[in-house]
matplotlib code that plots the C-alpha trace (Angstrom):
import matplotlib.pyplot as plt

x = [0.1, 1.3, 1.5, -2.0, -3.7, -6.7, -7.3, -10.1, -8.0, -5.5, -7.7, -9.3, -5.9, -5.3, -8.7, -7.8, -4.4, -6.3, -8.9, -6.5, -5.0, -8.1, -9.4, -6.3, -6.9, -10.7, -12.1, -14.4, -16.6, -13.7, -12.7, -15.9, -16.1, -12.9, -13.8, -17.1, -15.5, -12.9, -15.8, -17.6, -14.6, -13.6, -16.5, -14.9, -12.0, -12.3, -10.0, -12.0, -15.2, -13.5, -12.5, -15.7, -17.4, -14.9, -15.9, -19.6, -19.2, -17.4, -20.2, -22.6, -24.2, -24.2, -26.7, -24.5, -21.5, -22.6, -23.5, -20.0, -18.3, -20.3, -19.5, -15.6, -16.3, -18.1, -14.9, -12.1, -14.0, -10.3, -8.9, -6.5, -9.6, -12.2, -12.0, -12.2, -15.2, -17.0, -16.5, -17.9, -20.8, -21.4, -21.3, -23.5, -26.1, -26.0, -26.8, -29.1, -31.1, -31.9, -30.6, -33.3, -33.8]
y = [0.1, 3.7, 6.3, 7.6, 4.7, 5.1, 3.0, 1.2, 0.3, -1.0, -3.1, -4.4, -5.4, -7.6, -9.1, -10.0, -11.2, -13.3, -14.6, -15.7, -18.2, -19.2, -20.2, -21.9, -24.4, -24.7, -22.9, -21.5, -19.9, -18.2, -16.9, -15.5, -13.4, -11.6, -11.3, -9.9, -7.2, -6.3, -5.7, -3.7, -1.5, -1.2, -1.8, -0.7, -3.5, -6.0, -8.7, -8.6, -9.1, -11.9, -13.8, -13.1, -14.7, -18.1, -18.3, -18.1, -20.5, -23.0, -22.6, -23.3, -20.0, -20.0, -17.2, -14.7, -16.1, -15.5, -11.7, -11.1, -12.7, -10.4, -7.2, -8.4, -8.0, -4.4, -3.4, -5.4, -6.9, -7.5, -8.3, -11.0, -13.3, -12.0, -15.2, -17.3, -14.9, -15.5, -19.5, -19.5, -17.3, -19.6, -22.8, -21.5, -20.5, -23.9, -25.2, -22.6, -22.5, -19.2, -15.8, -13.4, -10.1]
z = [-0.1, -0.7, 1.6, 0.4, 1.4, 3.6, 6.9, 5.2, 2.4, 4.6, 6.5, 3.1, 2.0, 5.0, 4.8, 1.3, 2.7, 5.3, 3.1, 0.4, 3.1, 4.3, 0.4, -0.5, 2.4, 1.4, 4.5, 2.4, 5.5, 6.8, 3.4, 3.0, 5.9, 5.3, 1.1, 2.3, 4.8, 2.2, -0.4, 2.4, 3.1, -0.5, -2.8, -6.0, -5.6, -8.3, -6.6, -3.7, -5.8, -7.4, -4.2, -2.8, -5.8, -5.2, -1.5, -2.3, -5.0, -2.4, -0.1, -2.8, -2.7, -6.4, -7.1, -4.9, -6.4, -9.8, -8.8, -7.6, -10.5, -12.6, -10.4, -11.1, -14.8, -14.5, -13.0, -14.7, -18.2, -19.3, -15.9, -14.9, -13.9, -16.8, -18.2, -15.4, -14.1, -17.7, -17.5, -13.8, -14.9, -17.2, -15.4, -12.6, -15.3, -16.6, -12.9, -11.6, -15.2, -16.3, -14.8, -13.3, -15.2]

ax = plt.figure().add_subplot(projection="3d")
ax.plot(x, y, z, "-o")
ax.set_aspect("equal")
plt.show()
């Protein structure tokens, strides 16, 4: 973080870091809590949205996961994880059926 970072941004970065550890251990509930807080503190953070979607998908909360994958794509349509996010949206849509308007 740079010197201009705000306290909420620093906390969001910390939550992301801890959440990444939980996610790598398939501790989806713990990861979800950290990523949810990171998104609350920094709603425009695409990585936080993507990781929140992954943790929700791990918890089988697919409709919510799809929303956050889409949010990531709104924020970063050509981002590092864009192809993976599009694939996840398509897979979730196949599982759940048609999207709601």
